[in-house]
N, C-alpha and C positions, 0 to 999 in steps of 0.2 A: 535505620532502614536497611543497612547492609545485612544485618542478621536475618531479616525477613525475606529479602530478595536474593540472597546468595544461593540458596538451593534452586531457585527458579533460573538463575543465570547459568548454573551448571547444567541444567536440563534443556534450556532454550535452544541450544545448538541443534539438537535433534528433533525439535518439535515439528518443524515444517516438513522436513523430509519424511518423518515417520507418518504424518498424516497423509502425505502424497502417496506413499507406498501402500498404505492400508486402505485408502478410500477411493483412489482414482479409478480402480477397476470394480468398485462396488456397484451393485444394482439397486441399492436403496440408501437411505440416509443412515448414518451411524452416529450415535450420541457420544460426545467426548466425555471422558472421565473428568472429574474435578481437577485432577493433576494435569491432564492434557490441556484443558482450558486455561489453567493458571500459567502454563508455560508461555502464553502469549502476552502476559502482563508487561514484561520489559519492552516489547515492541510498541505496546500501547503508550507507554510513558515517553518513548522517543517521538511518537506521533504527536503527543500533547506538547512536548518541548518545542516542536517545530513551529508552533504558533507564537513563541516568545521572541522578543526582539533580538537582533544579533548582539547587542550590547550585553544582554543577560546570558546569551549562549557562550560568548567568548570566554567568560570566566566560569562557565557552568554554574551559574547562580540564578536559576530560573524557578526556584521554589520546589514544590513537591515532586515535579517530574525529574528535575536534576538530582534531587536528594535520593530518589528511588534508584538512580543509576550511578552510584559513586565510582569515581575513577575514570569515567569517560573523558576522553581528551579531544575536545573540538579543535580543529586546525583551520577550518575555512567556514566562514559565514557569509551570507549575502542576501540580497533582496531588500525591498523597501516596504513590503506588505501591501503594496498598491499596484504599481505597474509591473512589478516582479515579485512573486511570492517569496517569503523568507525560505531559506534553506540552510542546512549545515552539513559538514562532512567532518568525520573524526575517527579516532581509533578507540575500540572497545576492548580493553585488555582481558576481561573474563572470557571473551569468545575469540580473542586474537583476530578480530574482524574489523574491517572498515565499514562504517555506517554512513549512509546518506539519507537525510530526512527532509521532506518538503512540507511547507505549510499548506493548509487548505484555504477555503474562502467561505464567505457568508452563504449558507445553504439556500436561502431565498433567492439571492442573486444568481447562484449557480443553476437553480431550477429554472429560472426565467430564460436562461440561455439554452439549456438542454432540452426544453420542451418546444423550442422553436422548430417548426416543420421545414424551415429553410436552412437546416444545418449543412455546413460545408464539410466535405471529406477530401483528403488529399493523399497522395502517395507519400510514404515516409521519405524524408530527405536521404538520398543515397550516401551523402557524405557522413551522415550520422548512423544510418542503418544500412550497411553494405550487404549486398547479396540477398535482399528481401525478394521473395517470389512476386511475380506479377499478380495483380488482383488485390493485393493487400492495401487497405485504406484505413486512415485514422482521422479522428476529429481534428479539423484544422486549428481550432483554438487551442486544444491541448498540445498539438504539435508545435505551434508558434511559441507557447509558453515554455515548453521543454527546451526548444532550441536556444532560448536566451541564456541558459546556464549550463547546458550539457557539456560543452567543451572544457570549461574551467573545472567543472566537477570531475570529469574524467581525468584531467591532468592531476588533480589532487588525490584521487583514488589511486592512480598509478604510483604517485610519489609515496603515499602511505604504505602501499603494498610492498614497495621496495625497501622502505625504511624499516618496517617491522617484519619483513619476510612473511607477510600474510597472503593467503590464497583464498580468503573468505570475504565476500562483499554482501552487505545487506541493504536493501532499498526499502524505505518506509514512508508512508504518508496516509493522510486522511482526507476524504472529500476530493477537491481538486488536487491536493497533494498526493492522494492515492493514485489518481490518473497519471500524474507526473512520475510517481514511483513505478507504476506499471510500465510506462515507456522507458524509464531508466533501467528496469530489470532486463529488458531485451537489448537495449542500447549497450549495457555493460557486457552482456553475453557476446555480442557481436564485435566488441572492441577490446576485450581483455584476453590475456593468453588462455589457450586451452588448458583445462585443469583447474581454472578458477571456480570456486564454489559460489554460485550466484543465488541469493535468496531474496524473495520479495514478500513483504507483508503489508497489506493495505486495509483500510477501514472505511466503510461507507463510500466505496468507489463507484463512480458512474461508468457506463460502458465507454470504452476508449476507441474501439475500431470495429471493422466489419467481421464477418465470419472467417474470411481468409486471414485476417489479423489474429483472431482467436486461435485458429488451427496452427498457424506458424508459431505463435507464441508458445502454445502447448508442446509443439515438437522440439522447441529449443530449451524450455525452462522446466527443470525437474522439481523445483521447490518454490511454490508460490501459494500464498493464502490470502484470500480477500474476505474479511470478516464484516458481516452485515448485522445490524442490530434491529430486532423486532420488526416494526412497520416502517422503517426508514425507506423513503421513496426514492432517494438519490440513486441507489444501485439499480433501479428499474428504468433509468433513462440514460441516454436516448433510447427509445423503444426498439424492440426487435423488428417491429414492422417497418422501421426506417433502415433496417439492414445491419444494425449494431448487435454485437454479441460479446459476452464476457468469456474469458478463458476459464479453465478449470480452477478449482481450489476454494469454492465458497464454504465458509463456516458461518452458519446462521444462528444468532442468539434468539431464542423464542421468548414469548411473553412471560414465561416463568424464570427466565434468566439462564436456561440450559442451552448448551451449544451443540449443534449437530453439523456434521460434515456432509455436504451435499454432493452427489455424484455428477459427473458430466461437466460440460462447459457452461451451460446456461439452462439449468434444470427448470422446466416449465410444468411439471406434473406432480411433484411431491408437495404436499400441504405444509411441510415443515421448512421449506426453502423459500427464498425471497419472492420468486415469481408468483407463487400461489398465495403467499401471505399478503402481498401487495399486488393484486391482479390489475388494479387501476390506480392512477395517481390519487384519485379522490379517496381511496381507502388507506392511503399512507399517513404517516405522522412525521412531520419535519423535525420535531423535537427529538425523535429517536435517532436522528442522524448524529446528534451530539453524544450519545451514549445512554446508559453506561456500558462500556466494554469491560466486563469482569470488574465492575466497580469504578472504572476510570472514565470520566467525561473528557471529551476532546473538543477544543475550540479556543478562540481568543480569550474569552472570559474565564477560562480555566487555567490560563497561564498565571499561576499564583505568584505573588512577590516573594 
């Protein structure tokens, strides 16, 4: 596995930043080259590994996902997969980066929550998100789940940064785990030293907060990619009519398996991006939520022994 993934690992460091620089100011979609698309595979494998039990992660013996990322050093695991989602923190030597990954959840269960018109939003906890502008609001359920683990994860990230003299932190997740990784991305930005490189990569992520959240997030985070697969309906909820909005950084995989980078925060006009591909929930496909993301499926059943 190392022989096939080593070239990707050497390129992955620049993948997110390059996409942001090239596409954030674009007026239309841009098709990713096969090389650009492939650079996201390591992050996909981390997202898949997050569905594996802490016992498998502690020894980095989680099957294909762990085999694809040799040398990763997990140092903190947690969660029970029920009341608290699994998560892990560790050091990734090929990138000299600290990685945090969060487990997602059953997409059918997640959809039932996110299509409830009585969704509650709250102001981010100022002890976790200092100096956030007034008007910023986030989904209360995501906020509560994030708060369960945020302090201990931050402590471990700081410890690993000091131990390895690293200034690079990567936040990763799929589904609910993607929402937690999005929250983590801004949380780390606001709590780690200036000059720390913060990168977020999420897959099939629902909307986390309102337009003020999206705007503030974009003003603070230079490197963020949210990858959506085909007709996955999870990224389309909670709806924009309820006041929710994604930040920038969508990469959408189309029905032919090609990936395009979409402009803007929550593009609603381009037929190659999620909003127009899945204009209503009834036109979505929940199975696309699981993948494939460049050949990799993500979910509990894909945590191979």
